C-alpha positions as CSV (number, residue, x, y, z in Angstrom):
1,M,78.0,106.1,96.6
2,A,80.0,104.1,94.0
3,K,82.0,102.5,96.7
4,K,79.0,101.2,98.6
5,K,77.4,99.8,95.6
6,G,80.7,98.0,94.9
7,A,80.5,96.7,98.5
8,L,76.9,95.6,98.0
9,A,77.8,93.8,94.8
10,K,80.7,92.1,96.4
11,R,78.6,90.9,99.3
12,A,76.0,89.7,96.8
13,S,78.6,87.6,95.0
14,E,79.7,86.1,98.3
15,L,76.1,85.0,99.2
16,E,75.7,83.6,95.6
17,A,78.9,81.7,96.0
18,A,77.8,80.4,99.5
19,V,74.4,79.2,98.1
20,V,76.2,77.5,95.2
21,G,78.5,75.9,97.7
22,L,75.5,74.5,99.6
23,F,74.2,72.7,96.5
24,T,77.5,71.5,95.2
25,G,79.1,70.7,98.5
26,T,82.1,72.9,97.9
27,P,83.0,75.1,100.9
28,A,82.6,78.8,100.6
29,K,85.8,80.9,100.2
30,K,87.2,82.5,103.4
31,K,86.8,86.2,103.9
32,A,89.8,88.4,103.3
33,K,91.1,90.2,106.4
34,K,91.3,93.9,106.4
35,K,95.0,94.9,106.6
36,K,94.8,98.6,106.0
37,A,93.0,99.4,109.2
38,K,95.5,97.4,111.2
39,K,98.5,98.9,109.5
40,A,97.1,102.4,110.3
41,K,96.8,101.4,114.0
42,V,100.3,100.1,114.1
43,V,101.6,103.3,112.3
44,K,99.7,105.4,114.7
45,K,101.0,103.6,117.8
46,A,104.6,103.9,116.5
47,K,104.2,107.5,115.9
48,T,103.0,108.1,119.5
49,V,105.7,106.1,120.8
50,A,108.3,108.1,118.7
51,K,106.7,111.3,120.0
52,K,107.0,110.2,123.7
53,A,110.6,109.2,123.2
54,K,111.5,112.5,121.5
55,K,109.8,114.2,124.4
56,A,111.6,112.3,126.9
57,V,115.0,113.0,125.2
58,K,114.3,116.6,125.0
59,K,113.5,116.7,128.8
60,T,116.9,114.9,129.7
61,V,118.8,117.2,127.3
62,K,117.3,120.2,129.1
63,K,118.1,118.8,132.5
64,V,121.8,118.1,131.4
65,A,122.1,121.6,129.9
66,K,120.6,123.2,133.3
67,K,123.2,121.2,135.4
68,A,126.0,122.3,133.2
69,K,124.9,126.0,133.3
70,K,124.8,125.7,137.2
71,A,128.2,124.1,137.4
72,K,129.7,126.7,135.2
73,K,128.1,129.5,137.3
74,K,129.3,127.7,140.5
75,S,132.9,127.5,139.2
76,K,132.9,131.2,138.1
77,K,131.9,132.2,141.7
78,K,134.8,130.5,143.4
């Protein structure tokens, strides 16, 4: 609940600054952009890309191992 109260207080001060700005002629301060959420999205995307790459590498390694095993069996039969 404390966080919500802080957010309300922040908004109230922003509105107060805007009203003061209207009377004095000074422009209101620009709102700060949220960076944490964006960073989290980027990290999540990077993790999923890494996971997919890992899966693909694993698949190719298995294929190569399977081919090598087949080749070894074939050479033993001859």
